[in-house]
C-alpha positions in Angstrom: -19.3 -20.2 -11.7 -16.3 -22.0 -13.2 -15.2 -18.8 -15.0 -15.4 -16.7 -11.8 -13.2 -19.3 -10.0 -10.7 -19.2 -12.8 -10.5 -15.4 -12.6 -9.1 -15.5 -9.1 -6.1 -17.4 -10.2 -2.7 -16.0 -11.0 -2.3 -13.5 -13.9 0.6 -15.4 -15.4 -0.5 -19.0 -16.1 1.8 -21.4 -17.9 0.3 -24.0 -20.1 2.5 -26.7 -18.6 0.8 -26.1 -15.3 -2.7 -26.3 -16.8 -1.9 -29.4 -18.7 -0.6 -31.1 -15.6 -3.9 -30.3 -13.9 -5.8 -32.1 -16.6 -3.6 -35.2 -16.4 -3.9 -35.3 -12.7 -7.7 -35.1 -12.7 -7.9 -37.8 -15.4 -5.6 -40.1 -13.5 -7.7 -39.8 -10.3 -10.9 -41.0 -12.1 -9.6 -43.4 -14.6 -6.9 -45.4 -12.9 -8.2 -45.9 -9.4 -11.3 -47.9 -8.6 -12.3 -48.9 -5.1 -15.8 -50.2 -6.1 -18.8 -49.1 -8.2 -18.5 -45.5 -9.5 -20.2 -42.8 -7.5 -22.6 -40.3 -8.9 -19.9 -37.7 -8.8 -17.6 -39.8 -11.0 -20.5 -40.5 -13.4 -21.1 -36.8 -13.7 -17.4 -36.0 -14.4 -17.2 -38.8 -17.0 -20.3 -37.5 -18.7 -18.9 -34.0 -18.9 -15.6 -35.3 -20.2 -17.4 -37.3 -22.9 -19.4 -34.3 -23.9 -16.3 -32.3 -24.1 -14.5 -34.9 -26.3 -17.4 -35.2 -28.7 -17.9 -31.4 -29.1 -14.3 -30.5 -29.5 -13.3 -32.1 -32.8 -10.7 -29.4 -33.4 -7.6 -29.0 -31.4 -7.6 -26.5 -28.6 -5.3 -23.5 -29.6 -3.8 -23.2 -26.1 -2.7 -26.9 -26.1 -1.4 -26.6 -29.7 0.7 -23.5 -28.9 2.1 -25.1 -25.7 3.3 -28.1 -27.8 5.2 -25.7 -30.0 6.6 -23.4 -27.3 7.0 -25.0 -23.9 6.6 -22.8 -20.8 4.9 -19.9 -22.6 3.5 -17.4 -20.2 0.2 -15.6 -20.4 0.1 -12.3 -18.6 -3.0 -10.6 -17.4 -2.9 -6.9 -18.6 -6.1 -5.3 -17.4 -9.8 -5.7 -16.6 -12.4 -3.3 -18.0 -16.1 -2.9 -17.8 -18.7 -3.3 -14.9 -18.1 -5.9 -12.3 -21.1 -8.0 -13.5 -19.9 -8.0 -17.1 -16.1 -7.5 -17.2 -13.7 -7.8 -20.1 -10.3 -9.3 -19.5 -7.2 -8.6 -21.6 -4.4 -11.2 -21.7 -1.0 -10.8 -23.4 1.6 -13.3 -24.5 5.1 -12.5 -25.9 6.6 -14.7 -28.5 9.8 -14.1 -30.4 9.9 -10.4 -29.4 6.3 -9.8 -30.6 3.3 -9.2 -28.2 -0.1 -10.6 -28.9 -3.3 -9.5 -27.1 -6.6 -11.3 -26.7 -9.8 -10.3 -24.9 -12.7 -12.3 -23.4 -15.4 -12.4 -20.7 -13.0 -14.4 -18.5 -9.3 -14.8 -18.3 -9.6 -18.3 -19.7 -11.5 -17.1 -22.8 -9.0 -14.2 -23.2 -6.2 -16.8 -23.0 -7.9 -19.0 -25.6 -8.4 -16.0 -27.9 -4.7 -14.8 -27.8 -3.4 -18.4 -28.4 -5.6 -18.7 -31.4 -4.3 -15.3 -32.8 -0.7 -16.5 -32.4 -1.4 -19.8 -34.2 -3.2 -18.1 -37.0 -0.3 -15.7 -37.5 2.2 -18.5 -37.5 0.2 -20.7 -39.9 -3.0 -19.2 -41.4 -3.9 -22.4 -43.2 -4.7 -24.4 -40.0 -8.0 -24.3 -38.3 -8.4 -24.5 -34.5 -11.3 -24.8 -32.1 -13.4 -21.8 -31.5 -14.3 -20.7 -27.9 -15.7 -23.7 -26.0 -19.5 -24.0 -25.6 -21.1 -22.5 -22.5 -21.9 -25.9 -21.0 -18.4 -27.3 -21.2 -16.8 -23.9 -20.5 -18.8 -23.6 -17.3 -17.8 -27.1 -16.2 -14.1 -26.6 -16.6 -11.9 -23.9 -15.2 -9.4 -21.8 -17.1 -6.7 -24.4 -16.6 -8.8 -27.2 -18.1 -9.5 -29.0 -14.8 -13.0 -29.8 -13.7 -14.4 -27.3 -11.3 -15.3 -28.9 -8.0 -18.4 -26.8 -7.7 -19.8 -28.2 -10.9 -18.3 -31.7 -11.0 -19.8 -32.6 -7.7 -23.3 -31.3 -8.4 -26.1 -33.8 -8.7 -28.7 -32.7 -11.2 -30.0 -29.3 -10.2 -29.2 -29.4 -6.5 -26.1 -30.2 -4.5 -26.8 -33.0 -1.9 -24.9 -31.1 0.8 -27.2 -28.1 0.2 -30.3 -30.3 0.4 -29.2 -32.0 3.5 -28.3 -28.7 5.2 -31.8 -27.4 4.4 -33.4 -30.4 6.0 -31.0 -30.8 9.0 -29.1 -27.6 9.7 -25.9 -27.5 11.8 -24.6 -30.8 10.7 -20.8 -31.5 11.1 -18.7 -33.4 8.6 -15.7 -35.2 10.0 -12.7 -36.4 7.9 -12.0 -40.0 9.1 -9.0 -40.9 7.0 -6.9 -40.2 4.0 -5.1 -43.0 2.1 -3.4 -43.5 -1.2 -0.4 -41.8 -2.9 0.0 -38.0 -2.5 -0.8 -37.4 -6.2 -4.1 -39.4 -6.0 -5.4 -39.5 -2.5 -8.8 -40.9 -1.3 -10.7 -39.3 1.5 -13.3 -40.7 3.8 -15.8 -38.3 5.4 -18.7 -39.0 7.9 -21.8 -37.1 8.9 -24.2 -37.9 11.8 -27.9 -37.4 11.0 -30.6 -38.3 13.6 -28.2 -40.6 15.5 -27.1 -42.4 12.4 -23.6 -42.2 10.8 -23.2 -42.0 7.1 -19.9 -42.3 5.3 -18.8 -41.2 1.9 -15.5 -41.5 0.0 -14.0 -39.4 -2.8 -10.9 -38.1 -4.5 -11.1 -34.8 -2.5 -12.7 -33.8 0.8 -15.4 -32.0 -1.0 -16.4 -35.0 -3.1 -16.3 -37.3 -0.1 -18.5 -34.8 1.8 -21.0 -34.9 -1.1 -21.0 -38.7 -1.1 -21.7 -38.8 2.6 -24.6 -36.3 2.2 -25.9 -38.5 -0.7 -25.9 -41.6 1.5 -27.7 -39.7 4.3 -30.4 -38.5 1.8 -31.0 -42.0 0.6 -32.3 -42.9 4.1 -35.1 -40.3 3.7 -38.1 -42.3 2.4 -39.6 -39.2 0.8 -36.4 -38.8 -1.3 -36.3 -42.0 -3.5 -34.5 -40.1 -6.2 -32.8 -37.3 -4.3 -30.2 -36.5 -6.9 -33.0 -35.1 -9.2 -34.5 -32.9 -6.5 -34.9 -29.4 -7.9 -35.6 -27.6 -4.6 -36.0 -28.4 -1.0 -39.4 -28.1 0.7 -40.1 -24.6 2.0 -41.5 -26.0 5.3 -40.1 -28.8 7.4 -43.5 -29.9 8.7 -44.6 -31.4 5.4 -45.8 -35.0 5.2 -42.6 -37.1 5.1 -44.7 -40.3 4.4 -45.1 -39.2 0.8 -42.8 -40.6 -1.8 -42.9 -37.3 -3.6 -44.1 -33.9 -2.7 -45.2 -30.9 -4.7 -43.5 -27.6 -4.2 -45.2 -24.3 -4.7 -43.7 -21.7 -6.9 -41.9 -19.2 -4.9 -43.3 -15.7 -5.0 -40.9 -13.0 -6.0 -39.8 -11.3 -2.9 -38.2 -7.9 -2.9 -34.6 -8.2 -2.0 -33.9 -6.1 1.1 -30.4 -4.6 1.5 -28.2 -6.8 3.6 -27.9 -5.5 7.1 -24.5 -4.5 8.4 -21.5 -3.1 6.6 -21.5 -2.6 2.9 -18.2 -2.1 1.2 -17.5 0.9 -1.1 -17.7 -1.2 -4.2 -21.1 -2.6 -3.4 -22.4 0.9 -2.5 -21.1 2.4 -5.7 -22.5 -0.4 -7.9 -26.0 0.1 -6.3 -25.8 3.9 -6.9 -24.2 3.7 -10.3 -24.9 0.3 -12.0 -23.1 1.3 -15.2 -19.9 2.2 -13.4 -16.9 0.8 -15.3 -13.6 -0.3 -13.6 -10.3 -0.2 -15.5 -7.5 -2.1 -13.8 -3.8 -1.8 -14.9 -0.8 -3.6 -13.5 1.9 -1.0 -13.3 4.5 -3.6 -12.3 6.1 -0.9 -10.1 6.3 -0.5 -6.4 4.6 -3.4 -4.6 2.6 -1.0 -2.4 1.0 0.7 -5.4 1.3 -1.9 -8.1 -2.3 -1.9 -9.3 -4.0 1.2 -10.6 -7.8 1.2 -10.9 -9.8 3.9 -12.7 -13.6 4.1 -12.2 -15.5 5.7 -15.0 -18.9 7.3 -14.1 -20.7 9.8 -16.3 -17.6 11.0 -17.9 -15.7 11.4 -14.7 -12.6 9.4 -13.6 -11.6 8.4 -10.2 -8.1 6.9 -9.9 -6.5 5.0 -7.0 -3.7 2.6 -6.5 -3.1 -0.4 -4.2 -1.0 -3.4 -3.5 -3.7 -5.6 -4.8 -6.5 -5.2 -7.4 -9.1 -5.6 -4.6 -7.7 -2.8 -2.5 -7.2 -0.5 -5.4 -10.8 -1.1 -6.6 -12.2 -0.4 -3.1 -10.2 2.8 -2.8 -11.3 4.0 -6.2 -14.9 3.3 -5.3 -14.6 5.1 -2.0 -13.2 8.1 -3.7 -16.1 8.2 -6.2 -18.7 7.8 -3.4 -17.2 10.7 -1.5 -16.9 13.0 -4.5 -20.3 12.2 -6.1 -22.6 11.5 -3.1 -20.6 12.8 -0.2 -20.7 9.3 1.3 -17.8 8.6 3.6 -16.8 4.9 3.9 -14.1 3.2 6.0 -11.5 1.5 3.8 -10.2 -1.1 6.2 -6.7 -2.4 5.7 -4.7 -4.7 7.9 -2.6 -2.0 9.4 -4.9 1.0 9.4 -7.9 1.6 11.8 -11.1 1.3 9.7 -12.7 4.5 10.9 -14.9 6.8 8.8 -13.4 10.2 9.0 -16.5 12.3 8.4 -14.8 15.5 9.6 -12.6 15.5 6.5 -14.3 17.2 3.5 -14.4 15.7 0.0 -12.0 18.5 -1.2 -9.5 17.8 1.6 -9.5 14.1 1.0 -9.1 14.6 -2.8 -6.1 16.8 -2.1 -4.6 14.2 0.3 -5.1 11.4 -2.2 -3.4 13.5 -4.9 -0.4 14.2 -2.7 0.0 10.5 -1.9 -0.4 9.4 -5.5 2.1 11.9 -6.8 4.8 10.8 -4.4 4.2 7.1 -5.1 4.1 7.6 -8.8 7.3 9.7 -8.8 9.1 7.1 -6.8 8.0 4.3 -9.1 9.1 6.2 -12.2 12.5 7.1 -10.6 13.2 3.5 -9.6 11.8 1.8 -12.7 15.3 0.7 -13.8 16.8 0.1 -10.4 14.9 -2.8 -8.8 17.6 -3.3 -6.1 17.3 0.2 -4.7 13.5 0.3 -5.1 13.2 -1.8 -2.0 12.0 0.4 0.9 10.0 0.3 4.1 9.3 4.0 4.6 8.6 6.4 1.8 8.3 10.2 2.3 8.0 13.2 0.1 7.1 16.9 -0.1 4.6 18.4 -2.5 4.3 22.2 -3.3 0.9 23.6 -4.1 -0.7 27.0 -4.6 -3.7 27.0 -2.2 -6.4 24.5 -3.3 -5.4 24.5 -6.9 -4.7 20.8 -7.5 -3.3 21.5 -10.9 -0.4 23.5 -9.4 0.9 20.5 -7.4 4.5 19.5 -8.0 6.7 17.0 -6.2 9.7 18.7 -4.5 11.3 15.7 -2.9 11.0 11.9 -2.7 13.0 9.9 -0.1 13.3 6.5 1.5 15.2 5.3 4.6 14.7 3.9 8.1 18.1 4.0 9.8 20.8 6.3 11.4 24.5 6.0 10.9 26.8 4.1 13.2 28.6 6.3 15.8 32.0 5.2 14.6 31.3 7.1 11.3 30.5 10.5 12.8 32.1 13.3 10.8 33.9 16.4 12.2 33.7 18.3 8.9 29.9 17.9 8.2 30.2 15.5 5.3 28.0 12.7 6.7 24.2 12.4 7.0 23.4 11.3 10.6 19.7 10.7 10.3 18.6 8.8 7.2 14.9 8.3 8.1 12.8 9.2 5.0 10.9 12.2 6.4 14.1 13.7 7.9 15.9 13.4 4.5 12.9 14.9 2.8 13.1 18.0 5.0 16.8 18.4 4.1 15.8 18.2 0.4 13.3 21.0 1.1 16.1 23.1 2.7 18.2 22.6 -0.4 15.3 23.7 -2.5 15.0 26.9 -0.4 18.6 27.7 -1.2 17.9 27.3 -4.9 14.9 29.5 -4.7 16.8 32.2 -2.8 19.5 32.1 -5.5 16.8 33.2 -8.0 16.5 36.5 -6.0 20.0 37.4 -7.0 19.0 38.2 -10.6 16.1 40.5 -11.7 15.0 38.3 -14.5 14.5 35.3 -12.2 13.4 37.0 -9.0 9.7 36.8 -9.9 9.7 33.1 -10.3 11.1 32.6 -6.8 8.8 31.3 -4.0 10.2 34.1 -1.7 9.6 37.8 -1.6 11.1 40.5 0.6 9.4 41.1 4.0 10.5 44.7 4.1 12.8 44.1 7.0 16.0 43.0 5.2 14.9 39.4 5.1 12.5 37.3 3.0 9.3 35.4 3.5 7.3 32.7 1.7 4.7 33.9 -0.8 1.2 33.7 0.8 -0.2 31.3 -1.8 2.7 28.7 -1.6 2.0 25.7 0.6 4.1 22.6 1.4 2.6 19.3 2.3 4.6 16.4 3.9 3.7 12.8 2.9 4.9 9.7 4.9 3.6 6.3 4.1 3.3 5.5 7.8 3.1 7.4 11.1 6.5 8.9 12.0 8.5 6.8 14.5 8.3 7.8 18.1 5.3 9.0 20.1 3.0 9.2 17.0 3.5 5.4 16.5 3.3 4.0 20.0 -0.1 2.5 19.9 -1.9 -0.6 18.7 -3.2 -0.2 15.2 -6.2 -2.4 16.1 -7.2 -0.7 19.3 -10.5 1.1 19.7 -9.9 4.6 18.4 -13.5 6.1 18.6 -13.5 8.8 21.3 -9.7 9.3 21.2 -7.0 7.9 23.5 -8.5 5.6 26.1 -5.4 5.7 28.3 -4.1 9.4 28.2 -2.3 9.1 31.5 -0.1 6.2 30.6 3.5 6.8 31.5 4.6 6.3 27.9 2.4 9.0 26.5 4.2 11.9 25.0 7.7 11.0 26.1 10.7 12.1 24.0 12.2 9.1 22.3 15.5 8.4 20.6 16.2 6.1 17.6 18.4 3.1 17.9 21.9 3.3 16.3 22.0 1.4 13.0 18.6 -0.2 13.7 14.9 0.5 13.8 12.5 1.6 16.5 12.8 4.1 19.4 13.3 4.1 23.1 12.3 6.7 25.7 15.0 9.2 26.8 16.2 8.9 30.4 15.0 11.3 33.0 18.5 12.8 33.2 19.9 12.1 29.8 23.7 12.8 29.7 25.2 15.1 27.2 26.6 13.0 24.3 30.3 13.3 23.9 32.5 12.5 20.9 35.0 10.3 22.7 32.1 8.6 24.6 30.4 7.5 21.4 33.7 6.3 19.9 34.3 4.4 23.1 31.1 2.5 22.6 28.2 4.6 23.9 25.2 4.3 21.7 24.7 7.3 19.4 21.3 8.8 20.2 19.1 10.5 17.6 15.8 12.1 18.4 12.7 10.3 16.9 10.9 11.6 13.8 7.8 12.5 15.9 9.9 14.7 18.1 11.6 16.4 15.2 8.4 17.1 13.4 7.0 18.6 16.6 10.1 20.8 16.7 9.4 21.9 13.1 5.9 22.8 14.1 7.4 25.4 16.5 10.6 26.6 14.9 9.8 26.0 11.2 11.3 23.6 8.7 14.0 26.0 7.5 16.4 25.4 10.4 18.8 27.7 12.3 21.0 28.7 9.3 18.1 29.8 7.0 16.5 31.6 9.9 19.2 34.2 9.3 17.7 34.8 5.8 14.0 33.9 5.9 11.0 33.9 8.2 9.8 30.5 9.6 8.2 28.2 7.1 5.6 25.6 8.3 4.1 22.6 6.6 0.4 23.1 5.7 -0.6 19.5 6.3 0.8 16.0 6.9 -0.6 13.1 4.8 0.0 9.5 6.0 -0.3 6.3 3.9 -1.1 4.2 7.0 -1.3 4.0 10.8 -3.1 7.4 11.2 -4.5 7.7 14.8 -5.8 11.2 15.2 -5.4 11.6 18.9 -1.9 10.0 19.1 -0.6 12.0 16.1 -2.0 15.3 17.3 -0.6 14.8 20.7 2.9 13.9 19.3 3.1 16.8 16.8 1.7 19.6 19.0 -0.6 18.7 21.8 1.9 17.4 24.4 3.5 20.8 24.8 0.7 23.3 24.1 0.1 23.8 27.8 3.7 24.3 28.8 5.0 26.3 25.8 5.2 29.8 27.2 7.0 32.9 26.0 7.5 31.9 22.4 8.8 35.0 20.6 7.2 36.0 17.2 7.2 35.3 14.4 7.4 31.7 15.7 4.2 29.9 16.6 2.6 26.6 17.5 1.6 25.1 14.1 -1.3 22.6 14.7 -0.8 20.5 11.6 -4.0 18.9 10.1 -3.5 15.2 9.3 -5.1 13.1 6.5 -5.0 9.4 5.6 -5.0 8.5 1.9 -7.9 6.4 0.7 -5.6 3.8 -0.7 -3.9 3.0 2.6 -0.7 1.0 2.5 -0.5 -2.7 3.6 2.1 -3.8 6.0 4.8 -6.1 4.6 7.2 -7.5 7.2 10.6 -7.1 5.6 14.1 -6.3 6.7 15.0 -2.7 6.4 17.5 -2.0 3.5 20.9 -0.6 4.4 20.6 2.4 2.0 18.5 5.5 1.7 17.3 7.1 -1.6 16.7 10.8 -2.1 15.6 12.9 -5.1 14.7 16.6 -5.3 13.3 18.7 -8.1 16.0 19.6 -10.5 18.0 16.3 -10.0 18.6 14.1 -13.1 18.9 11.0 -11.0 18.4 9.7 -7.5 21.1 9.8 -4.8 21.9 6.5 -3.0 23.3 6.9 0.6 24.8 4.1 2.7 23.0 4.2 6.0 26.1 2.7 7.8 28.4 5.7 7.1 26.1 8.4 5.9 27.9 8.9 2.6 27.1 7.9 -1.0 27.5 4.3 -2.0 30.4 5.4 -4.4 32.2 7.1 -1.5 31.3 10.7 -2.3 29.4 13.1 -0.1 25.7 13.9 -0.3 24.3 17.2 -1.6 22.3 17.3 1.6 25.2 17.1 4.1 25.9 20.0 6.5 29.1 21.0 4.7 27.3 21.4 1.3 24.4 23.3 2.8 26.7 25.6 4.8 28.6 26.4 1.6 25.4 27.4 -0.1 24.4 29.5 2.9 27.7 31.3 3.1 27.6 32.2 -0.6 24.1 33.5 -0.3 24.4 35.5 2.9 27.3 37.5 1.5 25.6 38.2 -1.9 22.2 39.1 -0.4 23.8 41.5 2.0 21.9 40.4 5.0 23.7 41.2 8.3 21.1 42.6 10.7 22.1 40.4 13.7 25.8 40.2 14.3 29.1 39.2 12.6 28.3 35.5 13.3 25.7 35.4 10.5 28.6 35.7 7.9 31.0 33.4 9.8 32.3 30.4 7.8 32.2 28.4 11.0 29.0 26.3 11.1 28.2 26.4 14.8 28.7 30.2 14.9 26.4 30.8 11.8 23.7 28.6 13.4 23.7 30.7 16.6 23.6 34.1 14.8 19.8 34.6 15.1 19.1 35.3 18.8 15.3 35.1 18.3 15.6 31.6 16.9 17.8 30.5 19.8 15.2 31.8 22.3 12.4 30.0 20.6 14.5 26.7 20.6 15.2 27.1 24.3 11.5 27.7 25.0 10.6 24.5 23.2 13.1 22.4 25.1 11.9 23.9 28.4 8.3 23.0 27.4 9.3 19.4 27.1 10.9 19.4 30.5 8.0 21.2 32.2 5.6 18.6 30.8 7.8 15.9 32.3 8.6 14.4 28.9 12.4 14.4 29.1 15.4 16.4 27.9 16.1 16.9 24.2 19.3 14.9 23.3 21.7 16.7 21.0 24.7 15.3 19.1 28.2 15.9 20.3 29.1 19.6 19.8 32.2 18.7 17.9 30.1 17.8 14.9 29.1 21.5 14.3 32.5 23.0 14.9 33.8 22.7 11.4 34.7 25.5 9.0 34.0 25.6 5.3 36.7 26.6 2.8 35.8 30.1 1.5 36.7 31.4 -2.0 39.4 33.7 -0.4 41.0 30.7 1.3 40.9 28.7 -1.9 42.7 31.6 -3.8 45.4 31.8 -1.1 46.0 28.1 -1.3 46.4 28.4 -5.1 
């Protein structure tokens, strides 16, 4: 019992802390005496005496601490089944690392300390592992365990009293003495009589009070030696002693109610082994647990070992037994999503894990910029082939720029929310893939092929999946995460449902658009009007109609849609489906082909993220495939922290488009498609413009508000062409 209590302590235990605990406990029992010693104190002194007599050799942990003050012992991993684990503890000394293993963290710590001492001086001999009696009576830090030190013989007096008189209440009457050695007084009422006990802790005082109460029972002249309470309360209490019948073995019935995934997995596979690793990376996915069952591995991460273990067990249950369990976290509705197949869930978990692991590896040496609230990314796959998955983009960010930093030449990023920046990374990736079509030797490796109509389309087997660690801001996130979600939205007619919403300038959160939202003007924003940016829910809804490629690329390729969206937390099916498609499906009329309403399936990863209330950082991080390092953007001005412009800004993307459209020779609309002016090139595809107007009209017809656009001056810039550059030279 003592070892299990020790295992729940911190992974990094300093010996100075543990030594202090021993001195404290010793002081409490040796220097303060209010009267005759209680049975609890006698028990503790007996254990201490046994420990002193047994340990003739010096404890290696104490010896090492005397040589190196403040030495830290780090917990590395836990292996083996839950009922028989093996712990690994590491200590670093003079640049060298030493590792020890044991059945508890305390024993592993003991082992590694002994190894270090034997390496430093092989001639000295130190104590072996403590005996089972003493080890069970003391925790890993050397202090006596309350559970054992306050036991009387074979039965705790509180347990005996509760069996005889259930529902008793213990009241703390007072506490006196210095803070380092307090004395508590606790009372309990039994059959109209009040019994008082004192002790060096509330628990010891409670035991003393129970002991006093038990002494009043005439059938318990020696209650501290009672081995078991009577099975029936109608026994003859006039007897000084009573005989107890041997209990028959009763088959243990499974506990009624909810069973966690770990319990279910252990019942189904008793030999399952758990391997826990501390990655020391992102706080949301710091611990990585692998479950080994019959040669198969199931891996999940989590912000704590417990959450990672539960997620890994849930994954194994779903894969091996097709058992769906609800992994309940503090910010995600605990609902069993039985409509999601095991293959779909495995795919979603892989996407989430790839994004988190990529972000952790990218920011391993940059702790400052590893801080984030929202993490997003895009994964490319070929159908259901999980081995083909590759991360295209990883981004963080939760803010938009200040209106005073708007750019008239397209060199700033306006919206720095993670999922919006991820989509801009994907557009950049599209340009790189289109460039491969310019050369015969690389054309086959491109994700695009000709559609036979002077444009290109995505290969049929290529899929893109969007991952966000939380529901996108706006309509998809306007709900209580703890509300009843079975049966869908309980209040579908609320006035707030489905409304278009805008982000707050230089802050977080969204507000509904006004019924008659004014057109944003450049001079109005500079004068002090708040710069409005549509919410992420609204923008993803737009992508589900017009595609993620945007207006410029619509001149070159057919619409591209996400295959699925994977969330790390706050997935509410009815709210998300309404926000991303459902709110306009009845009013979206006359949409021209090849555009369509993409009903995006949504999945929640098994290892759901935990909410950490923190302040949003004032920077956004982005990385896309092919980059050697991440790009850090200041969310205040939309430019790089070193003052340069981002590879994702409108100016850079427009330059890539202009070079491509001329070299690919696509000009089937009008002269605007080859114009160096950004706003003219964007309006070159008339079919795209009709589809966009149809979408905006659908929001108005549904009574959800008017789409708010940025000041038109932002798109009226012109890039510098090669011809103009030559003329300037």
